[in-house]
KOLMIRO-735650 format. One record per residue (C-alpha): residue in three letters; x, y, z. Coordinates in steps of 0.001 Angstrom, whole numbers, plus 500000, padded with zeros to 6 digits. Example, Ala and Ser with C-alpha at 12.3 -4.5 7.8 and 13.67 -1.06 7.14 Angstrom:
BEGIN
resn=ala&u=512300&v=495500&w=507800 .
resn=ser&u=513670&v=498940&w=507140 .
***
This chain:
BEGIN
resn=unk&u=652287&v=507787&w=370396 .
resn=unk&u=654485&v=510897&w=369010 .
resn=unk&u=656465&v=510573&w=365662 .
resn=unk&u=659807&v=510946&w=367786 .
resn=unk&u=659205&v=507435&w=368730 .
resn=unk&u=659258&v=506152&w=365064 .
resn=unk&u=662449&v=504516&w=363596 .
resn=unk&u=663241&v=504822&w=359991 .
resn=unk&u=664928&v=501705&w=358256 .
resn=unk&u=666683&v=502713&w=355205 .
resn=unk&u=668491&v=499554&w=353059 .
resn=unk&u=670612&v=501093&w=350722 .
resn=unk&u=673132&v=499019&w=348185 .
resn=unk&u=674885&v=502411&w=345592 .
resn=unk&u=671928&v=504726&w=346044 .
resn=unk&u=674025&v=508153&w=346473 .
resn=unk&u=672131&v=509779&w=343924 .
resn=unk&u=668819&v=509017&w=346232 .
resn=unk&u=669363&v=508782&w=349795 .
resn=unk&u=669688&v=512094&w=351122 .
resn=unk&u=666169&v=512579&w=349910 .
resn=unk&u=665123&v=509452&w=351839 .
resn=unk&u=666671&v=510436&w=354812 .
resn=unk&u=665545&v=513674&w=354746 .
resn=unk&u=661779&v=513018&w=354024 .
resn=unk&u=662362&v=510974&w=357580 .
resn=unk&u=663684&v=513662&w=359386 .
resn=unk&u=660978&v=516392&w=357834 .
resn=unk&u=658346&v=513539&w=359760 .
resn=unk&u=659831&v=514208&w=363027 .
resn=unk&u=661101&v=510746&w=362770 .
resn=unk&u=662941&v=509497&w=366012 .
resn=unk&u=666126&v=508128&w=364190 .
resn=unk&u=667416&v=507346&w=360561 .
resn=unk&u=669266&v=503365&w=360418 .
resn=unk&u=670785&v=503307&w=356847 .
resn=unk&u=671825&v=499579&w=356799 .
resn=unk&u=673900&v=499402&w=353793 .
resn=unk&u=675045&v=496323&w=351532 .
resn=unk&u=678847&v=497143&w=350721 .
resn=unk&u=678290&v=500137&w=348500 .
resn=unk&u=681345&v=501128&w=346771 .
resn=unk&u=679630&v=504754&w=346378 .
resn=unk&u=679592&v=507328&w=349310 .
resn=unk&u=676219&v=506180&w=350349 .
resn=unk&u=677236&v=505503&w=353808 .
resn=unk&u=679380&v=509007&w=354069 .
resn=unk&u=676356&v=510821&w=352904 .
resn=unk&u=673748&v=509140&w=355520 .
resn=unk&u=676006&v=510025&w=358162 .
resn=unk&u=676082&v=513593&w=357310 .
resn=unk&u=672585&v=513460&w=357532 .
resn=unk&u=672535&v=512801&w=360673 .
resn=unk&u=671850&v=508702&w=360045 .
resn=unk&u=672953&v=505763&w=361827 .
resn=unk&u=674684&v=503425&w=359482 .
resn=unk&u=675256&v=499792&w=359639 .
resn=unk&u=676503&v=497186&w=357458 .
resn=unk&u=675017&v=493765&w=356455 .
resn=unk&u=675846&v=491219&w=354061 .
resn=unk&u=673807&v=492423&w=350677 .
resn=unk&u=670462&v=491207&w=350663 .
resn=unk&u=667073&v=493467&w=351933 .
resn=unk&u=666473&v=490639&w=354571 .
resn=unk&u=669817&v=490562&w=355995 .
resn=unk&u=670112&v=494662&w=355863 .
resn=unk&u=666415&v=494990&w=357180 .
resn=unk&u=666958&v=493139&w=359711 .
resn=unk&u=670691&v=494186&w=360968 .
resn=unk&u=668861&v=497640&w=360684 .
resn=unk&u=665832&v=496682&w=362816 .
resn=unk&u=668159&v=495329&w=365613 .
resn=unk&u=669786&v=498479&w=366357 .
resn=unk&u=666357&v=500339&w=366443 .
resn=unk&u=665041&v=501672&w=369276 .
resn=unk&u=662099&v=503090&w=368413 .
resn=unk&u=658614&v=501577&w=369450 .
resn=unk&u=657573&v=501522&w=366093 .
resn=unk&u=659676&v=500723&w=362929 .
resn=unk&u=659260&v=501729&w=359525 .
resn=unk&u=661297&v=500406&w=356370 .
resn=unk&u=661223&v=503003&w=353578 .
resn=unk&u=663098&v=501650&w=350515 .
resn=unk&u=666022&v=504543&w=349243 .
resn=unk&u=664491&v=505419&w=346180 .
resn=unk&u=661429&v=506344&w=348096 .
resn=unk&u=660026&v=509395&w=349965 .
resn=unk&u=657711&v=510285&w=352455 .
resn=unk&u=655213&v=512642&w=351890 .
resn=unk&u=654372&v=515530&w=354229 .
resn=unk&u=652823&v=514287&w=357517 .
resn=unk&u=652895&v=510958&w=357020 .
resn=unk&u=653537&v=509923&w=360796 .
resn=unk&u=650796&v=511990&w=362255 .
resn=unk&u=648468&v=510005&w=360224 .
resn=unk&u=650619&v=506837&w=361201 .
resn=unk&u=650346&v=507730&w=365009 .
resn=unk&u=646634&v=508753&w=364975 .
resn=unk&u=646003&v=505302&w=363357 .
resn=unk&u=647824&v=503485&w=366128 .
resn=unk&u=646459&v=505661&w=369167 .
resn=unk&u=642918&v=504756&w=367359 .
resn=unk&u=643456&v=500676&w=367440 .
resn=unk&u=642169&v=498800&w=370258 .
resn=unk&u=645265&v=496652&w=369975 .
resn=unk&u=648031&v=498972&w=369644 .
resn=unk&u=650883&v=496905&w=370120 .
resn=unk&u=649335&v=494845&w=367101 .
resn=unk&u=649468&v=497613&w=364640 .
resn=unk&u=651026&v=497229&w=361311 .
resn=unk&u=650792&v=497798&w=357733 .
resn=unk&u=651968&v=500093&w=354871 .
resn=unk&u=651612&v=503785&w=353440 .
resn=unk&u=649298&v=504952&w=350386 .
resn=unk&u=651749&v=505144&w=346811 .
resn=unk&u=652196&v=507989&w=344673 .
resn=unk&u=654157&v=506789&w=341942 .
resn=unk&u=656295&v=509958&w=340526 .
resn=unk&u=654855&v=509542&w=336374 .
resn=unk&u=652020&v=510660&w=335366 .
resn=unk&u=649557&v=508435&w=333510 .
resn=unk&u=646566&v=506395&w=334278 .
resn=unk&u=648320&v=503284&w=333982 .
resn=unk&u=650909&v=504133&w=336969 .
resn=unk&u=646978&v=505561&w=339204 .
resn=unk&u=645725&v=501886&w=338097 .
resn=unk&u=649123&v=499929&w=339809 .
resn=unk&u=648886&v=502556&w=343016 .
resn=unk&u=645007&v=501825&w=343201 .
resn=unk&u=646186&v=497616&w=342840 .
resn=unk&u=648981&v=497898&w=345124 .
resn=unk&u=646576&v=499948&w=347846 .
resn=unk&u=643883&v=497023&w=347187 .
resn=unk&u=646282&v=494374&w=348031 .
resn=unk&u=646839&v=495243&w=351510 .
resn=unk&u=643046&v=495876&w=351874 .
resn=unk&u=642080&v=492429&w=350263 .
resn=unk&u=645306&v=490187&w=350914 .
resn=unk&u=646691&v=491662&w=354029 .
resn=unk&u=650193&v=491945&w=352006 .
resn=unk&u=652281&v=494912&w=351894 .
resn=unk&u=655199&v=494764&w=349435 .
resn=unk&u=658787&v=497097&w=350947 .
resn=unk&u=658050&v=499776&w=348243 .
resn=unk&u=654381&v=500760&w=350260 .
resn=unk&u=656577&v=501221&w=353423 .
resn=unk&u=655833&v=498639&w=355464 .
resn=unk&u=655676&v=499870&w=359670 .
resn=unk&u=655106&v=497457&w=362740 .
resn=unk&u=655329&v=498162&w=366208 .
resn=unk&u=658387&v=496418&w=367766 .
resn=unk&u=656609&v=494156&w=370094 .
resn=unk&u=654627&v=492588&w=367183 .
resn=unk&u=657737&v=492684&w=365150 .
resn=unk&u=660126&v=490629&w=367735 .
resn=unk&u=656906&v=488271&w=368551 .
resn=unk&u=657059&v=486945&w=364856 .
resn=unk&u=660992&v=486752&w=364774 .
resn=unk&u=661269&v=490020&w=362311 .
resn=unk&u=662527&v=490080&w=358836 .
resn=unk&u=663930&v=486625&w=357510 .
resn=unk&u=667539&v=486741&w=356032 .
resn=unk&u=666633&v=485653&w=352679 .
resn=unk&u=667776&v=487877&w=349388 .
resn=unk&u=664145&v=488282&w=347990 .
resn=unk&u=660606&v=488092&w=349034 .
resn=unk&u=661680&v=489052&w=352577 .
resn=unk&u=658169&v=491319&w=352657 .
resn=unk&u=656314&v=488913&w=351616 .
resn=unk&u=657614&v=486286&w=354176 .
resn=unk&u=657060&v=489005&w=356541 .
resn=unk&u=653495&v=490435&w=355607 .
resn=unk&u=652417&v=486558&w=355796 .
resn=unk&u=653926&v=486312&w=359528 .
resn=unk&u=652246&v=489582&w=360666 .
resn=unk&u=649208&v=489044&w=359177 .
resn=unk&u=648594&v=485680&w=360911 .
resn=unk&u=648818&v=487784&w=364669 .
resn=unk&u=646261&v=490937&w=362944 .
resn=unk&u=645294&v=492316&w=359743 .
resn=unk&u=647581&v=495126&w=358625 .
resn=unk&u=645908&v=499473&w=358569 .
resn=unk&u=646220&v=501048&w=354725 .
resn=unk&u=647241&v=504184&w=356362 .
resn=unk&u=646365&v=507513&w=354759 .
resn=unk&u=650010&v=508909&w=354401 .
resn=unk&u=651667&v=508665&w=351290 .
resn=unk&u=654876&v=507414&w=350334 .
resn=unk&u=656578&v=509011&w=347227 .
resn=unk&u=658103&v=505615&w=344791 .
resn=unk&u=660914&v=506668&w=342065 .
resn=unk&u=659436&v=504813&w=338756 .
resn=unk&u=662380&v=503594&w=337450 .
resn=unk&u=662347&v=499996&w=337606 .
resn=unk&u=658661&v=500583&w=335288 .
resn=unk&u=660894&v=502920&w=333151 .
resn=unk&u=663602&v=500482&w=332139 .
resn=unk&u=661376&v=497297&w=332004 .
resn=unk&u=657843&v=498638&w=331375 .
resn=unk&u=654853&v=498686&w=333162 .
resn=unk&u=653383&v=495595&w=331955 .
resn=unk&u=656522&v=493339&w=331934 .
resn=unk&u=657775&v=494418&w=335357 .
resn=unk&u=654141&v=493897&w=336714 .
resn=unk&u=653890&v=490150&w=335277 .
resn=unk&u=657244&v=489335&w=336540 .
resn=unk&u=656352&v=490168&w=340337 .
resn=unk&u=653438&v=488450&w=339771 .
resn=unk&u=655093&v=485218&w=338396 .
resn=unk&u=657953&v=485671&w=341505 .
resn=unk&u=655074&v=485255&w=344061 .
resn=unk&u=652989&v=482590&w=341941 .
resn=unk&u=656978&v=480470&w=342193 .
resn=unk&u=657374&v=481603&w=345661 .
resn=unk&u=653983&v=480047&w=346743 .
resn=unk&u=654920&v=477019&w=345001 .
resn=unk&u=657994&v=476667&w=347032 .
resn=unk&u=660843&v=478164&w=344893 .
resn=unk&u=663639&v=479042&w=347333 .
resn=unk&u=664208&v=482371&w=347801 .
resn=unk&u=667755&v=482320&w=346260 .
resn=unk&u=666662&v=480916&w=343263 .
resn=unk&u=664045&v=483477&w=343210 .
resn=unk&u=666717&v=486177&w=343594 .
resn=unk&u=668877&v=484635&w=340734 .
resn=unk&u=666033&v=485060&w=338700 .
resn=unk&u=664935&v=488796&w=339706 .
resn=unk&u=668487&v=489500&w=338816 .
***
């Protein structure tokens, strides 16, 4: 396969400061199309996206709704979901295409990319290692690891659920029942703002707490209220 067969889908809400870099990184990797699914931005996010040659669709606010809307109009044989404050590193799609081409089941491929959190320090390198290990050992990439999936497999499991939170975990668990995820060598650059604002240990504990509550059956709508 070729990079032109990859559709990049970016959920966005008031991301005018970052959306151009995210879209630009997709074009730099020769994406076939870039789709920005806007959740009702009050800033110029949609206009900036269109100026960057992205397709803009609107959806009710919430990553699950937005990602689902973007995937519905995508035409690529591989879908890659990129957060608006993340950027794809050079050569990502070359590595991705090579891994899929080498697979014995190319239509069942999915997974995530390696992270590079844009902040120095051992604690951030440890986070990167831990997040990569979650894909390897638990088979669950998070949304900020640039989840990718073949169109065939995405449709087979029903796609992203229309939930306000934990949409990445729900999708990953559904995909994991079909095949084990790949951890591709390509890099996704991560904005460290969440960890810097809330503190690394507090944010990490919060993420673990949400996962535990979700496993215990707490609804996504209630988790979303806690998260905000």
